[in-house]
Backbone as JSON Lines, residues from 0, in Angstrom:
{"i":0,"aa":"M","n":[0.84,-1.17,0.0],"ca":[0.0,0.0,0.0],"c":[0.89,1.25,0.0]}
{"i":1,"aa":"M","n":[0.71,2.1,-0.96],"ca":[1.5,3.32,-1.11],"c":[1.15,4.36,-0.05]}
{"i":2,"aa":"D","n":[2.07,5.3,0.12],"ca":[1.8,6.47,0.94],"c":[1.35,7.57,-0.02]}
{"i":3,"aa":"T","n":[0.08,7.54,-0.38],"ca":[-0.44,8.48,-1.37],"c":[-0.37,9.92,-0.88]}
{"i":4,"aa":"G","n":[-0.45,10.12,0.43],"ca":[-0.34,11.48,0.96],"c":[1.02,12.09,0.66]}
{"i":5,"aa":"F","n":[2.07,11.33,0.93],"ca":[3.42,11.83,0.64],"c":[3.63,12.0,-0.86]}
{"i":6,"aa":"L","n":[3.27,10.99,-1.63],"ca":[3.5,11.04,-3.08],"c":[2.7,12.15,-3.75]}
{"i":7,"aa":"S","n":[1.56,12.53,-3.19],"ca":[0.75,13.59,-3.79],"c":[1.43,14.95,-3.68]}
{"i":8,"aa":"S","n":[2.42,15.08,-2.78],"ca":[3.16,16.34,-2.7],"c":[4.04,16.55,-3.93]}
{"i":9,"aa":"Y","n":[4.26,15.48,-4.67],"ca":[4.93,15.55,-5.98],"c":[3.82,15.46,-7.02]}
{"i":10,"aa":"Q","n":[3.3,16.58,-7.42],"ca":[2.09,16.61,-8.24],"c":[2.25,15.98,-9.61]}
{"i":11,"aa":"D","n":[3.47,15.84,-10.08],"ca":[3.67,15.36,-11.45],"c":[4.2,13.93,-11.54]}
{"i":12,"aa":"L","n":[4.12,13.15,-10.47],"ca":[4.6,11.77,-10.54],"c":[3.64,10.92,-11.35]}
{"i":13,"aa":"S","n":[4.17,10.27,-12.36],"ca":[3.33,9.41,-13.19],"c":[3.22,8.02,-12.57]}
{"i":14,"aa":"E","n":[2.23,7.27,-13.01],"ca":[2.1,5.87,-12.55],"c":[3.31,5.05,-12.97]}
{"i":15,"aa":"D","n":[3.88,5.36,-14.15],"ca":[5.06,4.67,-14.63],"c":[6.25,4.93,-13.7]}
{"i":16,"aa":"F","n":[6.43,6.17,-13.28],"ca":[7.53,6.51,-12.38],"c":[7.36,5.79,-11.04]}
{"i":17,"aa":"I","n":[6.15,5.76,-10.51],"ca":[5.89,5.07,-9.25],"c":[6.14,3.57,-9.39]}
{"i":18,"aa":"A","n":[5.77,3.0,-10.52],"ca":[6.04,1.57,-10.78],"c":[7.54,1.31,-10.79]}
{"i":19,"aa":"K","n":[8.31,2.23,-11.35],"ca":[9.77,2.08,-11.36],"c":[10.34,2.17,-9.95]}
{"i":20,"aa":"L","n":[9.8,3.07,-9.13],"ca":[10.25,3.16,-7.74],"c":[10.02,1.83,-7.03]}
{"i":21,"aa":"K","n":[8.88,1.2,-7.28],"ca":[8.56,-0.08,-6.66],"c":[9.49,-1.2,-7.13]}
{"i":22,"aa":"A","n":[9.99,-1.1,-8.35],"ca":[10.83,-2.15,-8.93],"c":[12.29,-2.07,-8.5]}
{"i":23,"aa":"L","n":[12.69,-1.0,-7.85],"ca":[14.1,-0.81,-7.5],"c":[14.57,-1.81,-6.45]}
{"i":24,"aa":"E","n":[15.76,-2.35,-6.7],"ca":[16.41,-3.24,-5.74],"c":[17.79,-2.74,-5.34]}
{"i":25,"aa":"L","n":[18.24,-1.67,-6.01],"ca":[19.57,-1.12,-5.75],"c":[19.55,0.38,-6.01]}
{"i":26,"aa":"V","n":[20.16,1.13,-5.09],"ca":[20.35,2.57,-5.26],"c":[21.85,2.82,-5.21]}
{"i":27,"aa":"V","n":[22.37,3.51,-6.24],"ca":[23.79,3.85,-6.32],"c":[23.9,5.36,-6.27]}
{"i":28,"aa":"L","n":[24.77,5.85,-5.4],"ca":[24.92,7.29,-5.21],"c":[26.36,7.74,-5.42]}
{"i":29,"aa":"D","n":[26.49,8.95,-5.94],"ca":[27.74,9.69,-5.94],"c":[27.85,10.36,-4.57]}
{"i":30,"aa":"V","n":[29.0,10.93,-4.25],"ca":[29.16,11.61,-2.97],"c":[29.16,13.12,-3.14]}
{"i":31,"aa":"D","n":[30.23,13.67,-3.72],"ca":[30.34,15.13,-3.81],"c":[29.31,15.68,-4.78]}
{"i":32,"aa":"G","n":[28.48,16.58,-4.27],"ca":[27.4,17.14,-5.07],"c":[26.11,16.35,-4.94]}
{"i":33,"aa":"V","n":[26.14,15.29,-4.15],"ca":[24.93,14.49,-3.86],"c":[24.8,14.36,-2.34]}
{"i":34,"aa":"L","n":[25.69,13.56,-1.73],"ca":[25.67,13.4,-0.28],"c":[26.31,14.59,0.44]}
{"i":35,"aa":"T","n":[27.14,15.34,-0.27],"ca":[27.7,16.59,0.27],"c":[27.31,17.71,-0.68]}
{"i":36,"aa":"D","n":[27.55,18.94,-0.23],"ca":[27.23,20.09,-1.09],"c":[28.29,20.32,-2.15]}
{"i":37,"aa":"G","n":[29.3,19.48,-2.18],"ca":[30.36,19.59,-3.18],"c":[31.51,20.48,-2.74]}
{"i":38,"aa":"G","n":[31.35,21.17,-1.63],"ca":[32.42,22.03,-1.13],"c":[33.49,21.2,-0.43]}
{"i":39,"aa":"L","n":[34.7,21.7,-0.44],"ca":[35.8,21.05,0.27],"c":[36.4,22.06,1.23]}
{"i":40,"aa":"L","n":[36.55,21.66,2.47],"ca":[37.23,22.47,3.48],"c":[38.59,21.83,3.71]}
{"i":41,"aa":"Y","n":[39.64,22.64,3.71],"ca":[40.97,22.11,3.94],"c":[41.45,22.51,5.33]}
{"i":42,"aa":"G","n":[41.91,21.52,6.1],"ca":[42.47,21.78,7.42],"c":[43.88,22.31,7.29]}
{"i":43,"aa":"E","n":[44.46,22.7,8.41],"ca":[45.79,23.32,8.4],"c":[46.88,22.38,7.9]}
{"i":44,"aa":"H","n":[46.62,21.09,7.93],"ca":[47.61,20.11,7.44],"c":[47.26,19.62,6.04]}
{"i":45,"aa":"G","n":[46.33,20.31,5.38],"ca":[45.98,19.99,4.0],"c":[44.92,18.92,3.83]}
{"i":46,"aa":"E","n":[44.39,18.41,4.95],"ca":[43.38,17.37,4.83],"c":[42.05,17.98,4.4]}
{"i":47,"aa":"A","n":[41.36,17.25,3.52],"ca":[40.06,17.71,3.04],"c":[38.97,17.24,3.99]}
{"i":48,"aa":"L","n":[38.08,18.15,4.33],"ca":[36.95,17.84,5.21],"c":[35.67,17.99,4.41]}
{"i":49,"aa":"K","n":[34.69,17.15,4.72],"ca":[33.4,17.17,4.02],"c":[32.29,17.26,5.05]}
{"i":50,"aa":"R","n":[31.2,17.9,4.65],"ca":[30.02,18.0,5.51],"c":[28.94,17.1,4.93]}
{"i":51,"aa":"F","n":[28.5,16.13,5.73],"ca":[27.43,15.22,5.34],"c":[26.15,15.6,6.08]}
{"i":52,"aa":"N","n":[25.02,15.33,5.47],"ca":[23.73,15.6,6.09],"c":[23.27,14.34,6.84]}
{"i":53,"aa":"V","n":[22.98,14.49,8.11],"ca":[22.6,13.35,8.94],"c":[21.31,12.69,8.43]}
{"i":54,"aa":"K","n":[20.45,13.44,7.77],"ca":[19.21,12.87,7.23],"c":[19.51,11.77,6.21]}
{"i":55,"aa":"D","n":[20.58,11.95,5.44],"ca":[20.95,10.93,4.46],"c":[21.4,9.64,5.15]}
{"i":56,"aa":"G","n":[21.99,9.77,6.33],"ca":[22.43,8.59,7.05],"c":[21.28,7.65,7.38]}
{"i":57,"aa":"V","n":[20.16,8.22,7.8],"ca":[18.99,7.4,8.09],"c":[18.54,6.68,6.83]}
{"i":58,"aa":"A","n":[18.53,7.39,5.72],"ca":[18.09,6.8,4.44],"c":[18.99,5.64,4.04]}
{"i":59,"aa":"L","n":[20.29,5.83,4.11],"ca":[21.23,4.8,3.67],"c":[21.2,3.57,4.57]}
{"i":60,"aa":"K","n":[20.82,3.75,5.82],"ca":[20.69,2.62,6.73],"c":[19.32,1.96,6.62]}
{"i":61,"aa":"L","n":[18.29,2.74,6.26],"ca":[16.93,2.22,6.23],"c":[16.61,1.43,4.97]}
{"i":62,"aa":"L","n":[17.08,1.89,3.81],"ca":[16.75,1.21,2.56],"c":[17.08,-0.28,2.57]}
{"i":63,"aa":"P","n":[18.28,-0.69,3.01],"ca":[18.57,-2.14,3.02],"c":[17.63,-2.94,3.92]}
{"i":64,"aa":"K","n":[17.11,-2.31,4.96],"ca":[16.17,-3.0,5.85],"c":[14.87,-3.34,5.11]}
{"i":65,"aa":"W","n":[14.58,-2.62,4.03],"ca":[13.37,-2.85,3.24],"c":[13.71,-3.48,1.89]}
{"i":66,"aa":"G","n":[14.9,-4.1,1.77],"ca":[15.23,-4.88,0.58],"c":[15.82,-4.11,-0.58]}
{"i":67,"aa":"V","n":[16.28,-2.89,-0.34],"ca":[16.91,-2.09,-1.4],"c":[18.38,-1.89,-1.01]}
{"i":68,"aa":"E","n":[19.28,-2.51,-1.77],"ca":[20.71,-2.39,-1.51],"c":[21.19,-0.97,-1.83]}
{"i":69,"aa":"V","n":[22.28,-0.57,-1.17],"ca":[22.86,0.75,-1.38],"c":[24.33,0.59,-1.75]}
{"i":70,"aa":"A","n":[24.76,1.33,-2.77],"ca":[26.17,1.38,-3.15],"c":[26.56,2.83,-3.35]}
{"i":71,"aa":"V","n":[27.83,3.12,-3.12],"ca":[28.37,4.47,-3.31],"c":[29.58,4.37,-4.21]}
{"i":72,"aa":"I","n":[29.55,5.14,-5.3],"ca":[30.67,5.21,-6.25],"c":[31.08,6.67,-6.34]}
{"i":73,"aa":"T","n":[32.33,6.97,-6.02],"ca":[32.78,8.35,-5.99],"c":[34.2,8.49,-6.54]}
{"i":74,"aa":"A","n":[34.45,9.59,-7.2],"ca":[35.78,9.86,-7.76],"c":[36.78,10.26,-6.67]}
{"i":75,"aa":"K","n":[36.29,10.72,-5.55],"ca":[37.16,11.18,-4.47],"c":[37.38,10.06,-3.46]}
{"i":76,"aa":"D","n":[38.43,10.25,-2.65],"ca":[38.71,9.32,-1.56],"c":[39.34,10.13,-0.43]}
{"i":77,"aa":"S","n":[38.92,9.88,0.78],"ca":[39.49,10.56,1.94],"c":[39.13,9.79,3.19]}
{"i":78,"aa":"A","n":[39.88,10.05,4.25],"ca":[39.6,9.4,5.53],"c":[38.21,9.76,6.06]}
{"i":79,"aa":"P","n":[37.78,11.05,5.99],"ca":[36.43,11.35,6.47],"c":[35.34,10.62,5.67]}
{"i":80,"aa":"L","n":[35.53,10.49,4.38],"ca":[34.57,9.79,3.54],"c":[34.5,8.31,3.93]}
{"i":81,"aa":"R","n":[35.64,7.69,4.09],"ca":[35.68,6.28,4.48],"c":[35.03,6.08,5.86]}
{"i":82,"aa":"K","n":[35.28,7.0,6.76],"ca":[34.68,6.92,8.1],"c":[33.16,7.01,8.01]}
{"i":83,"aa":"R","n":[32.65,7.94,7.21],"ca":[31.2,8.1,7.07],"c":[30.57,6.84,6.48]}
{"i":84,"aa":"M","n":[31.16,6.27,5.46],"ca":[30.61,5.06,4.85],"c":[30.65,3.89,5.83]}
{"i":85,"aa":"K","n":[31.73,3.8,6.63],"ca":[31.81,2.75,7.65],"c":[30.73,2.95,8.7]}
{"i":86,"aa":"D","n":[30.54,4.18,9.16],"ca":[29.52,4.48,10.16],"c":[28.12,4.09,9.68]}
{"i":87,"aa":"L","n":[27.9,4.19,8.37],"ca":[26.58,3.89,7.8],"c":[26.48,2.45,7.3]}
{"i":88,"aa":"S","n":[27.53,1.68,7.51],"ca":[27.57,0.27,7.08],"c":[27.36,0.12,5.57]}
{"i":89,"aa":"V","n":[27.88,1.07,4.79],"ca":[27.83,0.97,3.34],"c":[28.98,0.07,2.91]}
{"i":90,"aa":"T","n":[28.66,-1.16,2.58],"ca":[29.7,-2.13,2.25],"c":[30.05,-2.13,0.76]}
{"i":91,"aa":"H","n":[29.16,-1.62,-0.06],"ca":[29.41,-1.55,-1.5],"c":[29.87,-0.14,-1.81]}
{"i":92,"aa":"F","n":[31.15,0.1,-1.55],"ca":[31.74,1.44,-1.57],"c":[32.94,1.44,-2.51]}
{"i":93,"aa":"Y","n":[32.91,2.34,-3.49],"ca":[33.96,2.43,-4.51],"c":[34.55,3.84,-4.49]}
{"i":94,"aa":"P","n":[35.55,4.09,-3.62],"ca":[36.19,5.4,-3.57],"c":[37.28,5.55,-4.62]}
{"i":95,"aa":"G","n":[37.6,6.8,-4.97],"ca":[38.67,7.06,-5.92],"c":[38.42,6.47,-7.28]}
{"i":96,"aa":"C","n":[37.17,6.41,-7.68],"ca":[36.78,5.73,-8.92],"c":[36.56,6.73,-10.05]}
{"i":97,"aa":"H","n":[37.36,6.61,-11.09],"ca":[37.21,7.51,-12.24],"c":[36.49,6.83,-13.41]}
{"i":98,"aa":"N","n":[36.36,5.53,-13.35],"ca":[35.57,4.81,-14.34],"c":[34.33,4.27,-13.63]}
{"i":99,"aa":"K","n":[33.34,5.15,-13.52],"ca":[32.14,4.79,-12.76],"c":[31.35,3.67,-13.43]}
{"i":100,"aa":"K","n":[31.4,3.61,-14.74],"ca":[30.68,2.54,-15.44],"c":[31.24,1.18,-15.07]}
{"i":101,"aa":"E","n":[32.56,1.08,-15.0],"ca":[33.2,-0.18,-14.62],"c":[32.84,-0.56,-13.18]}
{"i":102,"aa":"A","n":[32.87,0.4,-12.27],"ca":[32.5,0.14,-10.88],"c":[31.03,-0.27,-10.78]}
{"i":103,"aa":"F","n":[30.19,0.38,-11.56],"ca":[28.76,0.07,-11.57],"c":[28.54,-1.38,-12.03]}
{"i":104,"aa":"Q","n":[29.23,-1.79,-13.07],"ca":[29.11,-3.17,-13.55],"c":[29.58,-4.16,-12.47]}
{"i":105,"aa":"D","n":[30.62,-3.78,-11.74],"ca":[31.14,-4.63,-10.68],"c":[30.11,-4.79,-9.56]}
{"i":106,"aa":"V","n":[29.48,-3.7,-9.14],"ca":[28.5,-3.8,-8.06],"c":[27.29,-4.62,-8.5]}
{"i":107,"aa":"L","n":[26.86,-4.47,-9.75],"ca":[25.76,-5.3,-10.25],"c":[26.11,-6.77,-10.18]}
{"i":108,"aa":"K","n":[27.31,-7.09,-10.62],"ca":[27.76,-8.49,-10.62],"c":[27.84,-9.04,-9.2]}
{"i":109,"aa":"R","n":[28.43,-8.28,-8.3],"ca":[28.59,-8.72,-6.91],"c":[27.24,-8.97,-6.23]}
{"i":110,"aa":"L","n":[26.27,-8.12,-6.55],"ca":[24.97,-8.23,-5.89],"c":[23.96,-9.07,-6.67]}
{"i":111,"aa":"G","n":[24.32,-9.46,-7.88],"ca":[23.39,-10.22,-8.7],"c":[22.18,-9.4,-9.12]}
{"i":112,"aa":"K","n":[22.4,-8.12,-9.34],"ca":[21.32,-7.21,-9.74],"c":[21.49,-6.83,-11.21]}
{"i":113,"aa":"K","n":[20.46,-6.23,-11.76],"ca":[20.48,-5.75,-13.14],"c":[20.31,-4.24,-13.16]}
{"i":114,"aa":"A","n":[20.78,-3.62,-14.22],"ca":[20.67,-2.17,-14.35],"c":[19.21,-1.72,-14.31]}
{"i":115,"aa":"D","n":[18.3,-2.56,-14.83],"ca":[16.89,-2.17,-14.85],"c":[16.19,-2.4,-13.51]}
{"i":116,"aa":"Q","n":[17.0,-2.65,-12.46],"ca":[16.49,-2.73,-11.08],"c":[17.13,-1.63,-10.23]}
{"i":117,"aa":"T","n":[17.81,-0.69,-10.9],"ca":[18.69,0.24,-10.22],"c":[18.34,1.7,-10.46]}
{"i":118,"aa":"A","n":[18.51,2.5,-9.39],"ca":[18.48,3.96,-9.5],"c":[19.89,4.47,-9.3]}
{"i":119,"aa":"Y","n":[20.25,5.51,-10.03],"ca":[21.56,6.13,-9.88],"c":[21.33,7.61,-9.61]}
{"i":120,"aa":"I","n":[22.01,8.15,-8.58],"ca":[21.88,9.55,-8.24],"c":[23.25,10.2,-8.39]}
{"i":121,"aa":"G","n":[23.34,11.16,-9.32],"ca":[24.58,11.88,-9.56],"c":[24.3,13.32,-9.89]}
{"i":122,"aa":"D","n":[25.38,14.11,-9.94],"ca":[25.21,15.55,-10.15],"c":[26.08,16.15,-11.24]}
{"i":123,"aa":"D","n":[27.1,15.4,-11.71],"ca":[28.03,16.01,-12.65],"c":[28.27,15.08,-13.84]}
{"i":124,"aa":"V","n":[29.0,15.58,-14.82],"ca":[29.11,14.88,-16.1],"c":[29.75,13.5,-15.99]}
{"i":125,"aa":"I","n":[30.61,13.26,-15.01],"ca":[31.2,11.93,-14.85],"c":[30.11,10.89,-14.57]}
{"i":126,"aa":"D","n":[29.01,11.32,-13.98],"ca":[27.91,10.41,-13.67],"c":[27.14,9.98,-14.91]}
{"i":127,"aa":"L","n":[27.35,10.68,-16.01],"ca":[26.69,10.3,-17.27],"c":[27.26,9.01,-17.82]}
{"i":128,"aa":"Q","n":[28.37,8.51,-17.25],"ca":[28.89,7.19,-17.62],"c":[27.88,6.09,-17.26]}
{"i":129,"aa":"V","n":[27.1,6.33,-16.2],"ca":[26.2,5.31,-15.67],"c":[24.73,5.64,-15.92]}
{"i":130,"aa":"M","n":[24.36,6.88,-15.85],"ca":[22.94,7.26,-15.87],"c":[22.12,6.68,-17.02]}
{"i":131,"aa":"P","n":[22.65,6.6,-18.23],"ca":[21.83,6.03,-19.31],"c":[21.55,4.53,-19.16]}
{"i":132,"aa":"E","n":[22.27,3.87,-18.28],"ca":[22.17,2.42,-18.12],"c":[21.03,1.98,-17.19]}
{"i":133,"aa":"V","n":[20.55,2.88,-16.31],"ca":[19.7,2.46,-15.2],"c":[18.22,2.68,-15.45]}
{"i":134,"aa":"L","n":[17.41,2.06,-14.59],"ca":[15.96,2.22,-14.65],"c":[15.56,3.66,-14.32]}
{"i":135,"aa":"L","n":[16.18,4.23,-13.27],"ca":[15.89,5.61,-12.88],"c":[17.18,6.37,-12.63]}
{"i":136,"aa":"A","n":[17.39,7.43,-13.38],"ca":[18.51,8.35,-13.17],"c":[17.94,9.6,-12.52]}
{"i":137,"aa":"L","n":[18.5,9.96,-11.37],"ca":[18.01,11.09,-10.59],"c":[19.17,12.03,-10.29]}
{"i":138,"aa":"C","n":[18.85,13.3,-10.05],"ca":[19.9,14.25,-9.7],"c":[19.37,15.31,-8.74]}
{"i":139,"aa":"P","n":[20.27,15.92,-7.95],"ca":[19.87,17.0,-7.06],"c":[19.37,18.21,-7.85]}
{"i":140,"aa":"A","n":[18.65,19.09,-7.17],"ca":[18.09,20.28,-7.8],"c":[19.15,21.18,-8.41]}
{"i":141,"aa":"D","n":[20.37,21.15,-7.87],"ca":[21.43,22.03,-8.35],"c":[22.5,21.28,-9.15]}
{"i":142,"aa":"A","n":[22.13,20.17,-9.76],"ca":[23.07,19.41,-10.6],"c":[23.43,20.2,-11.85]}
{"i":143,"aa":"H","n":[24.48,19.77,-12.51],"ca":[24.9,20.4,-13.76],"c":[23.8,20.24,-14.81]}
{"i":144,"aa":"V","n":[23.67,21.22,-15.66],"ca":[22.61,21.25,-16.66],"c":[22.61,20.01,-17.57]}
{"i":145,"aa":"L","n":[23.77,19.5,-17.93],"ca":[23.82,18.31,-18.78],"c":[23.26,17.08,-18.06]}
{"i":146,"aa":"V","n":[23.51,16.99,-16.77],"ca":[22.97,15.87,-15.99],"c":[21.45,16.0,-15.92]}
{"i":147,"aa":"K","n":[20.97,17.21,-15.69],"ca":[19.52,17.43,-15.63],"c":[18.84,17.0,-16.94]}
{"i":148,"aa":"R","n":[19.51,17.25,-18.04],"ca":[18.94,16.87,-19.35],"c":[18.82,15.36,-19.52]}
{"i":149,"aa":"H","n":[19.66,14.6,-18.82],"ca":[19.7,13.15,-19.01],"c":[19.1,12.37,-17.85]}
{"i":150,"aa":"C","n":[18.43,13.05,-16.95],"ca":[17.79,12.4,-15.8],"c":[16.33,12.13,-16.06]}
{"i":151,"aa":"H","n":[15.83,11.13,-15.38],"ca":[14.39,10.88,-15.4],"c":[13.67,11.86,-14.49]}
{"i":152,"aa":"R","n":[14.39,12.34,-13.45],"ca":[13.77,13.29,-12.53],"c":[14.84,14.13,-11.84]}
{"i":153,"aa":"V","n":[14.58,15.43,-11.79],"ca":[15.39,16.33,-10.98],"c":[14.7,16.42,-9.63]}
{"i":154,"aa":"L","n":[15.43,16.11,-8.59],"ca":[14.86,16.09,-7.24],"c":[14.6,17.51,-6.72]}
{"i":155,"aa":"L","n":[13.82,17.61,-5.68],"ca":[13.52,18.91,-5.07],"c":[14.68,19.39,-4.2]}
{"i":156,"aa":"T","n":[15.47,18.45,-3.69],"ca":[16.53,18.74,-2.74],"c":[17.83,19.08,-3.44]}
{"i":157,"aa":"K","n":[18.55,20.06,-2.88],"ca":[19.88,20.42,-3.38],"c":[20.93,19.5,-2.77]}
{"i":158,"aa":"A","n":[22.09,19.48,-3.39],"ca":[23.21,18.67,-2.92],"c":[23.52,18.95,-1.46]}
{"i":159,"aa":"G","n":[23.76,17.86,-0.71],"ca":[24.15,18.0,0.69],"c":[23.03,18.37,1.64]}
{"i":160,"aa":"E","n":[21.81,18.46,1.12],"ca":[20.67,18.87,1.95],"c":[19.66,17.74,2.16]}
{"i":161,"aa":"G","n":[20.08,16.5,1.93],"ca":[19.2,15.36,2.15],"c":[18.73,14.7,0.87]}
{"i":162,"aa":"V","n":[19.55,14.66,-0.15],"ca":[19.2,14.05,-1.44],"c":[18.86,12.57,-1.26]}
{"i":163,"aa":"A","n":[19.71,11.83,-0.55],"ca":[19.45,10.4,-0.36],"c":[18.17,10.18,0.43]}
{"i":164,"aa":"R","n":[17.88,11.07,1.34],"ca":[16.65,10.94,2.13],"c":[15.43,11.15,1.24]}
{"i":165,"aa":"E","n":[15.49,12.12,0.33],"ca":[14.36,12.32,-0.58],"c":[14.15,11.09,-1.45]}
{"i":166,"aa":"V","n":[15.23,10.55,-1.99],"ca":[15.12,9.35,-2.83],"c":[14.57,8.18,-2.02]}
{"i":167,"aa":"S","n":[15.09,7.99,-0.82],"ca":[14.6,6.92,0.04],"c":[13.12,7.08,0.34]}
{"i":168,"aa":"D","n":[12.7,8.28,0.66],"ca":[11.29,8.52,0.95],"c":[10.41,8.22,-0.27]}
{"i":169,"aa":"L","n":[10.86,8.58,-1.44],"ca":[10.1,8.27,-2.65],"c":[9.96,6.76,-2.84]}
{"i":170,"aa":"I","n":[11.07,6.05,-2.7],"ca":[11.05,4.59,-2.88],"c":[10.14,3.93,-1.85]}
{"i":171,"aa":"L","n":[10.31,4.31,-0.6],"ca":[9.52,3.69,0.47],"c":[8.04,4.06,0.36]}
{"i":172,"aa":"A","n":[7.75,5.33,0.03],"ca":[6.35,5.77,-0.08],"c":[5.64,5.08,-1.24]}
{"i":173,"aa":"A","n":[6.38,4.66,-2.25],"ca":[5.77,3.92,-3.37],"c":[5.36,2.52,-2.94]}
{"i":174,"aa":"R","n":[5.87,2.06,-1.79],"ca":[5.64,0.7,-1.34],"c":[4.77,0.59,-0.08]}
{"i":175,"aa":"M","n":[4.78,1.65,0.75],"ca":[4.1,1.55,2.05],"c":[3.93,2.95,2.64]}
{"i":176,"aa":"P","n":[3.1,3.07,3.67],"ca":[3.04,4.34,4.39],"c":[4.41,4.62,5.04]}
{"i":177,"aa":"L","n":[4.84,5.86,5.02],"ca":[6.14,6.18,5.6],"c":[6.2,5.86,7.09]}
{"i":178,"aa":"E","n":[5.08,5.94,7.79],"ca":[5.06,5.56,9.2],"c":[5.5,4.11,9.37]}
{"i":179,"aa":"T","n":[5.07,3.25,8.48],"ca":[5.48,1.84,8.53],"c":[6.97,1.72,8.25]}
{"i":180,"aa":"A","n":[7.43,2.39,7.21],"ca":[8.85,2.31,6.83],"c":[9.76,2.81,7.95]}
{"i":181,"aa":"Y","n":[9.36,3.91,8.58],"ca":[10.21,4.52,9.6],"c":[10.04,3.92,10.98]}
{"i":182,"aa":"A","n":[9.14,2.96,11.16],"ca":[9.0,2.3,12.45],"c":[10.33,1.65,12.86]}
{"i":183,"aa":"L","n":[11.07,1.14,11.88],"ca":[12.37,0.53,12.18],"c":[13.38,1.56,12.7]}
{"i":184,"aa":"A","n":[13.34,2.76,12.13],"ca":[14.29,3.8,12.52],"c":[14.0,4.37,13.9]}
{"i":185,"aa":"Q","n":[12.82,4.12,14.41],"ca":[12.45,4.64,15.73],"c":[12.94,3.75,16.86]}
{"i":186,"aa":"K","n":[13.4,2.57,16.53],"ca":[13.88,1.65,17.56],"c":[15.31,2.03,17.98]}
{"i":187,"aa":"P","n":[15.62,1.97,19.27],"ca":[16.95,2.34,19.73],"c":[18.08,1.58,19.05]}
{"i":188,"aa":"A","n":[17.85,0.34,18.69],"ca":[18.89,-0.48,18.06],"c":[19.27,0.03,16.67]}
{"i":189,"aa":"F","n":[18.38,0.79,16.01],"ca":[18.65,1.24,14.65],"c":[19.9,2.11,14.58]}
{"i":190,"aa":"E","n":[20.04,3.03,15.5],"ca":[21.2,3.93,15.5],"c":[22.5,3.2,15.82]}
{"i":191,"aa":"K","n":[22.4,2.08,16.48],"ca":[23.6,1.33,16.88],"c":[24.12,0.44,15.77]}
{"i":192,"aa":"Q","n":[23.33,0.26,14.73],"ca":[23.71,-0.67,13.66],"c":[24.68,-0.03,12.72]}
């Protein structure tokens, strides 16, 4: 049973788009410009720092509980990024990846999934290596214009402001009331996982 109340806030969602949300078994995300705002802060010793949105953390931990695997493919690599992925138990993590299509094929093979069961969320032209391959290509509201042209949907959320959470809510709302989906996140054990 869908969460029609939540989905109705997106006035232009087609039945086809909702059917695709229901069919998803894997969500693949970029980091910079999706999970972060794309900015880099450098510490006094030259280390790069990133700001992540805590709302995305709930999404990345909740989706697998409802049968949707999560993978992260990013061109950057850093200790803060690795720490964040470890904290969120993202095991399908491809840092420092400049051939995103190759990494995408690897994650499909490892998980036994198909591209037509997958959503990809990216913001810049390197993500166009994968976006044409998937069932749903999505991007943040402030993605590059070329990415927006090749997406199935431009999200309402800007980079670093809860993009993964919006995607997660769409997927879950296509399948059940959000109260049901988030019942797991309300349990004390959820944060400890």
